[in-house]
C-alpha positions as CSV (number, residue, x, y, z in Angstrom):
1,M,4.8,-7.5,-26.5
2,P,6.6,-6.4,-23.4
3,K,9.4,-8.5,-21.9
4,L,10.6,-8.9,-18.3
5,P,12.1,-5.6,-16.8
6,I,15.6,-7.1,-15.5
7,T,16.5,-9.9,-16.0
8,D,19.5,-10.3,-13.7
9,P,17.9,-8.5,-10.6
10,H,20.1,-6.7,-7.9
11,P,17.7,-5.3,-5.7
12,D,19.0,-2.5,-3.3
13,F,16.8,-1.6,-0.2
14,D,19.4,0.9,1.3
15,R,19.6,2.7,-1.4
16,L,15.9,3.1,-2.5
17,E,15.5,4.2,0.9
18,E,18.4,6.6,0.3
19,I,16.1,8.1,-3.0
20,I,13.3,8.4,-1.0
21,L,14.7,10.4,2.2
22,G,16.7,12.8,-0.6
23,K,20.2,11.6,0.6
24,R,21.2,10.3,-2.8
25,V,20.0,11.4,-6.7
26,P,18.5,8.1,-8.4
27,E,20.8,6.9,-11.3
28,R,18.0,4.6,-12.4
29,V,14.1,4.3,-11.8
30,H,13.7,2.2,-8.8
31,F,10.1,0.4,-8.5
32,F,7.1,0.8,-6.2
33,E,4.0,-1.1,-5.3
34,L,1.5,-1.1,-3.3
35,V,0.6,-4.8,-3.9
36,V,-0.2,-6.3,-7.2
37,D,-3.4,-8.6,-7.1
38,P,-2.4,-12.4,-7.0
39,E,-4.6,-12.6,-10.3
40,V,-1.6,-10.5,-11.7
41,I,1.5,-12.1,-9.9
42,E,0.1,-16.1,-11.4
43,Y,-0.2,-14.7,-14.7
44,V,3.4,-13.5,-15.2
45,T,4.9,-16.3,-12.8
46,R,3.1,-18.8,-15.1
47,H,3.3,-16.8,-18.6
48,Y,6.2,-15.1,-18.0
49,L,8.8,-16.5,-15.6
50,K,7.6,-20.5,-16.8
51,E,6.6,-21.5,-12.8
52,D,4.1,-22.0,-11.0
53,F,2.4,-19.4,-8.6
54,P,-0.4,-21.5,-5.8
55,Q,-2.2,-18.7,-4.3
56,L,-3.8,-18.9,-1.4
57,G,-7.2,-20.2,-1.0
58,E,-6.5,-22.5,-4.4
59,G,-7.6,-26.0,-2.5
60,E,-5.0,-27.2,0.0
61,V,-2.3,-24.4,-1.1
62,K,0.0,-23.8,1.9
63,P,0.8,-20.1,3.2
64,E,5.1,-21.3,2.6
65,P,4.7,-22.3,-1.3
66,F,2.5,-18.9,-1.2
67,Y,4.7,-16.4,0.1
68,R,7.7,-17.9,-0.8
69,G,6.1,-16.9,-4.5
70,L,5.3,-13.7,-4.0
71,V,9.2,-13.2,-3.1
72,N,9.7,-15.0,-6.1
73,F,7.9,-12.4,-7.7
74,Y,9.1,-9.3,-6.4
75,Y,12.6,-10.4,-7.2
76,R,12.5,-10.9,-10.1
77,M,10.3,-7.7,-11.4
78,G,12.6,-6.3,-10.0
79,Y,11.6,-4.6,-6.7
80,D,13.6,-3.5,-3.6
81,Y,11.0,-4.5,-1.0
82,V,8.3,-7.2,-0.5
83,P,5.3,-5.4,0.6
84,L,3.8,-7.1,3.2
85,G,-0.3,-6.5,4.4
86,L,-0.7,-7.0,8.0
87,K,-3.1,-10.1,9.0
88,F,-4.5,-10.4,12.8
89,N,-5.5,-13.3,14.5
90,N,-8.6,-13.8,16.1
91,M,-10.7,-10.7,14.5
92,P,-14.1,-10.4,14.6
93,Q,-16.4,-11.5,12.4
94,F,-17.0,-8.1,9.6
95,K,-20.1,-7.8,7.5
96,E,-19.2,-7.5,4.1
97,R,-20.7,-8.0,0.3
98,R,-20.5,-10.5,-2.3
99,T,-20.8,-10.6,-6.2
100,K,-19.7,-11.8,-9.3
101,D,-16.0,-10.5,-10.3
102,S,-16.4,-9.8,-14.2
103,A,-12.5,-8.5,-13.9
104,A,-10.5,-10.5,-16.7
105,L,-8.2,-12.2,-14.8
106,S,-11.0,-13.1,-12.6
107,R,-11.4,-14.3,-9.2
108,S,-14.7,-15.6,-9.1
109,E,-16.1,-13.2,-6.3
110,R,-15.4,-9.4,-5.6
111,S,-16.4,-9.0,-2.0
112,W,-16.8,-5.3,-0.4
113,V,-17.9,-4.1,2.7
114,E,-21.3,-3.2,4.2
115,E,-21.5,0.7,4.3
116,A,-24.2,1.4,6.2
117,G,-23.2,-0.3,9.5
118,G,-20.2,-2.4,11.2
119,I,-20.1,-4.4,14.2
120,V,-20.3,-2.1,16.7
121,K,-23.3,-0.3,17.6
122,N,-23.3,0.6,21.2
123,W,-21.0,-0.2,24.0
124,K,-21.9,-3.5,24.7
125,D,-20.5,-4.5,21.0
126,Y,-17.4,-2.4,22.1
127,E,-17.1,-4.6,25.3
128,E,-17.5,-7.7,23.7
129,I,-14.4,-7.5,21.9
130,D,-11.6,-9.6,22.7
131,W,-9.4,-6.6,22.0
132,K,-6.0,-7.9,23.9
133,N,-6.5,-11.4,21.8
134,I,-6.0,-9.3,18.4
135,E,-2.3,-10.6,17.7
136,L,-0.3,-9.9,14.9
137,D,0.0,-13.2,12.5
138,M,3.5,-13.7,12.3
139,Q,3.7,-16.6,9.8
140,P,3.9,-14.4,6.4
141,L,7.0,-12.2,8.2
142,E,8.8,-15.3,8.7
143,I,7.8,-17.5,5.4
144,I,9.2,-14.2,3.6
145,T,12.0,-13.5,5.6
146,A,13.3,-16.8,5.7
147,N,13.3,-16.4,1.4
148,L,14.3,-12.9,0.9
149,P,17.5,-12.2,-1.5
150,S,20.1,-10.1,-0.3
151,G,20.0,-6.5,-0.8
152,M,15.7,-7.2,-0.1
153,K,13.3,-6.0,2.8
154,V,9.9,-6.0,4.0
155,A,8.0,-2.9,3.9
156,V,5.3,-4.0,6.3
157,G,1.6,-1.7,6.9
158,T,-2.0,-1.7,8.1
159,T,-4.8,0.1,8.1
160,L,-6.1,2.5,11.4
161,F,-8.8,4.5,9.8
162,E,-10.2,2.6,7.1
163,M,-10.5,-0.5,9.3
164,I,-12.8,1.4,11.7
165,M,-14.3,3.3,9.1
166,E,-15.2,0.2,7.0
167,R,-15.1,-3.0,9.6
168,F,-15.8,-1.6,13.5
169,F,-18.4,1.0,12.7
170,G,-19.0,1.5,8.9
171,Y,-19.4,4.3,6.9
172,E,-23.0,5.9,7.7
173,D,-22.5,4.7,11.6
174,L,-19.2,6.5,12.2
175,F,-20.0,9.9,10.3
176,K,-23.6,9.6,13.1
177,F,-21.2,8.3,15.8
178,S,-18.2,10.7,15.9
179,L,-21.4,13.3,16.4
180,R,-23.5,11.4,18.7
181,K,-21.0,9.2,20.3
182,P,-17.5,10.9,20.0
183,H,-16.4,8.7,23.3
184,L,-17.3,5.1,22.1
185,V,-14.9,6.8,18.8
186,E,-12.5,8.0,20.6
187,K,-12.6,4.3,22.7
188,V,-12.7,1.7,19.1
189,F,-9.4,4.2,18.2
190,D,-7.5,3.7,21.3
191,S,-8.2,0.4,21.1
192,W,-7.3,-1.0,17.7
193,G,-4.8,2.3,17.2
194,N,-2.8,0.4,20.4
195,R,-3.0,-3.0,18.6
196,I,-1.5,-1.8,15.8
197,L,1.2,0.0,17.7
198,A,2.1,-3.4,19.0
199,A,2.3,-4.6,16.0
200,Y,4.4,-2.0,14.2
201,E,7.1,-2.3,17.5
202,R,7.4,-5.8,17.0
203,L,8.1,-5.5,13.4
204,L,10.5,-2.8,13.6
205,D,13.4,-4.8,15.6
206,R,13.7,-7.1,12.9
207,P,16.7,-6.2,10.8
208,E,14.9,-7.2,7.4
209,V,12.1,-5.1,7.8
210,G,13.1,-1.6,5.8
211,A,9.8,0.5,6.4
212,V,6.4,0.9,7.4
213,L,4.2,1.4,4.6
214,H,0.6,2.4,6.3
215,M,-2.3,2.3,4.5
216,D,-5.8,4.7,5.2
217,D,-7.9,6.1,2.7
218,L,-8.7,8.8,4.2
219,G,-10.3,10.8,1.1
220,Y,-12.5,10.8,-2.0
221,K,-12.5,13.0,-5.6
222,K,-13.6,16.5,-3.6
223,G,-11.9,15.9,-0.3
224,T,-11.4,14.1,2.6
225,I,-13.9,11.6,3.8
226,M,-14.0,13.1,7.7
227,K,-13.4,16.8,8.6
228,P,-10.2,18.0,9.0
229,E,-11.1,18.4,12.6
230,F,-12.1,14.6,13.0
231,L,-8.3,13.6,11.7
232,H,-7.0,16.1,13.9
233,T,-8.3,14.7,16.7
234,N,-8.8,10.6,15.9
235,V,-6.5,10.0,13.5
236,F,-3.4,11.9,13.5
237,P,-2.0,11.6,16.6
238,W,-2.0,7.6,16.2
239,F,0.0,8.6,12.6
240,E,2.8,10.5,14.8
241,R,3.0,7.6,17.0
242,Y,3.8,5.4,14.2
243,S,5.9,7.7,12.3
244,S,7.8,8.7,15.5
245,L,8.6,4.8,16.1
246,A,9.7,4.0,12.7
247,H,12.1,6.9,12.6
248,E,13.2,5.3,16.0
249,R,14.3,2.7,14.9
250,N,15.8,4.3,11.9
251,K,13.1,3.3,9.6
252,S,11.6,5.1,7.1
253,Y,8.0,6.1,7.3
254,W,5.5,5.5,3.7
255,Y,2.0,6.3,3.4
256,H,-0.5,5.6,1.2
257,C,-3.8,7.2,0.7
258,C,-6.7,7.6,-1.6
259,G,-9.0,10.4,-2.5
260,N,-8.2,14.1,-2.4
261,V,-6.3,15.4,0.6
262,R,-5.0,18.4,-0.2
263,E,-6.7,20.5,2.7
264,V,-4.3,17.9,4.9
265,L,-1.3,17.4,2.9
266,E,0.9,19.8,5.0
267,D,-0.4,17.9,8.5
268,L,0.9,14.6,7.1
269,I,4.4,15.7,5.9
270,E,5.1,18.3,8.5
271,G,3.1,17.1,11.5
272,V,3.2,13.2,11.0
273,E,6.5,13.2,8.9
274,I,5.9,11.0,6.0
275,D,9.1,10.1,4.0
276,A,7.2,9.0,0.7
277,F,3.2,9.8,-0.2
278,H,1.2,6.9,-2.7
279,S,-1.8,6.8,-4.7
280,F,-2.5,9.3,-7.1
281,Q,-4.9,10.0,-9.8
282,D,-4.8,12.8,-12.2
283,E,-8.1,13.8,-11.8
284,I,-7.2,15.1,-8.9
285,M,-3.2,15.2,-8.8
286,P,-1.3,13.9,-11.1
287,V,2.4,12.6,-9.4
288,D,4.4,15.1,-11.7
289,E,2.4,17.9,-9.7
290,F,3.0,16.3,-6.6
291,V,6.8,16.3,-7.1
292,E,6.7,19.7,-8.8
293,Q,5.2,21.1,-5.3
294,Y,6.6,18.9,-2.5
295,G,9.5,16.6,-4.1
296,D,12.0,18.8,-2.2
297,R,10.3,17.5,1.4
298,V,8.8,13.9,0.5
299,A,9.3,11.5,-2.0
300,A,6.3,10.5,-4.1
301,L,5.6,7.1,-5.0
302,G,3.8,5.2,-8.1
303,G,1.8,7.9,-10.1
304,I,0.8,5.9,-12.6
305,D,-3.4,6.2,-13.3
306,V,-4.6,3.0,-13.2
307,D,-7.7,4.0,-15.0
308,K,-4.8,4.9,-17.7
309,L,-3.1,1.7,-16.5
310,A,-6.0,-0.5,-17.4
311,R,-7.6,0.8,-20.8
312,Y,-4.3,2.8,-22.7
313,E,-3.4,1.0,-25.8
314,E,0.6,0.1,-26.4
315,G,1.6,3.5,-27.8
316,A,-0.4,5.9,-25.8
317,L,0.9,4.3,-22.1
318,R,4.0,4.3,-23.5
319,D,4.0,7.8,-24.4
320,Y,1.8,8.4,-21.2
321,V,4.4,6.6,-19.1
322,H,7.3,8.3,-20.1
323,E,6.4,11.3,-20.0
324,K,5.4,11.3,-15.8
325,V,8.9,9.3,-15.6
326,N,10.9,12.2,-17.0
327,N,9.1,14.8,-15.5
328,C,9.5,13.0,-11.9
329,M,13.1,11.7,-12.7
330,P,15.5,12.2,-11.1
331,G,14.2,12.7,-7.8
332,R,12.2,10.8,-4.7
333,Y,10.7,8.9,-6.6
334,G,9.3,5.6,-7.1
335,L,7.5,4.5,-10.2
336,G,4.5,1.8,-10.2
337,S,0.9,2.1,-10.4
338,G,-0.9,5.4,-8.9
339,N,-3.2,2.9,-6.8
340,S,-2.7,-0.8,-7.5
341,V,-2.1,-3.4,-9.9
342,T,-5.6,-4.7,-10.2
343,N,-6.9,-8.1,-11.5
344,Y,-8.4,-5.9,-14.3
345,V,-5.0,-4.0,-15.0
346,P,-3.5,-6.0,-18.5
347,P,-0.1,-7.8,-17.0
348,E,1.3,-6.5,-20.2
349,N,0.4,-2.7,-19.5
350,Y,2.1,-3.7,-15.9
351,L,5.0,-5.0,-17.7
352,L,5.4,-2.6,-20.3
353,M,4.9,0.0,-16.9
354,L,8.3,-1.4,-15.7
355,E,9.8,-1.4,-19.5
356,E,9.7,2.6,-19.4
357,G,11.3,3.0,-16.1
358,M,14.1,0.6,-17.5
359,N,14.2,2.7,-20.7
360,W,14.7,5.7,-18.8
361,S,17.8,4.1,-17.0
362,E,19.6,3.1,-20.1
363,V,19.1,6.3,-21.7
364,T,20.2,8.3,-19.5
């Protein structure tokens, strides 16, 4: 049975950032996570911290206790920051499907996007969206920063390509419209891209915000979802704006991307100038392989394959995590899952991963 990784947390975001930027050799393993599912947070908080964690959507639970609990969890688990996925008010109603959630820590229902088509089919649909009225919801950040322990900061992020592909157009329509209606596609990217830019501009002036953690899955197992030419035209110019903005404000730019994006990694590193890359699957690119090839130019975050994190027994998982950590440390690296700590990952496996990170620091 794993134990809590840290009993006396001392978060130090500035030190983590220096490691990510290659300005400091790490003396211990720092932790990184894009997101830990609320079901896992609730389980760990109640069973290990012996405290309550009120989830959003549970009866009359208010945002304030939820986000206070979020800060408390990341602090007690030994993180140097709180990840915050941005929410926007006055968004259009998107299509989605729902089914029963069969995970061990079930949330009753699991939703996913409607792949065939989104809400924008033509210029009329586009013009009916009140783009200027879509505004960043500042409440989560205000609650988090009001409860942020000394030494911690917030990493903020949202999605450009994924939102447009999954919500505004849908997969199939984006594929078709990229050829048949390229001007409509460009206009949606322009409208949503500017809403994100405005949000980042507003947030990066806050001293409590330490980094942009932008999230956009560009690939699948064999390559990029759209051709690199499409990404160069519609996606990467926006990424470059976001990254430049972060760097102008003396903040770092971390990038989460699932799938096989080997073909455009140089564009992300040299063109976008990402400071850190996250999301690794062993069957696509193991994190230690990435560190060997690119670790002198960009940080690697996470890397513990989610399938193994979910399925491995204790001994095998300890050996696996130990090997990955040893191969990546000391370097521009933060330990965490390859993607996220989902509600089908046993919480004990999650804690075991963090414990192995602490073990490295104890023996070096």
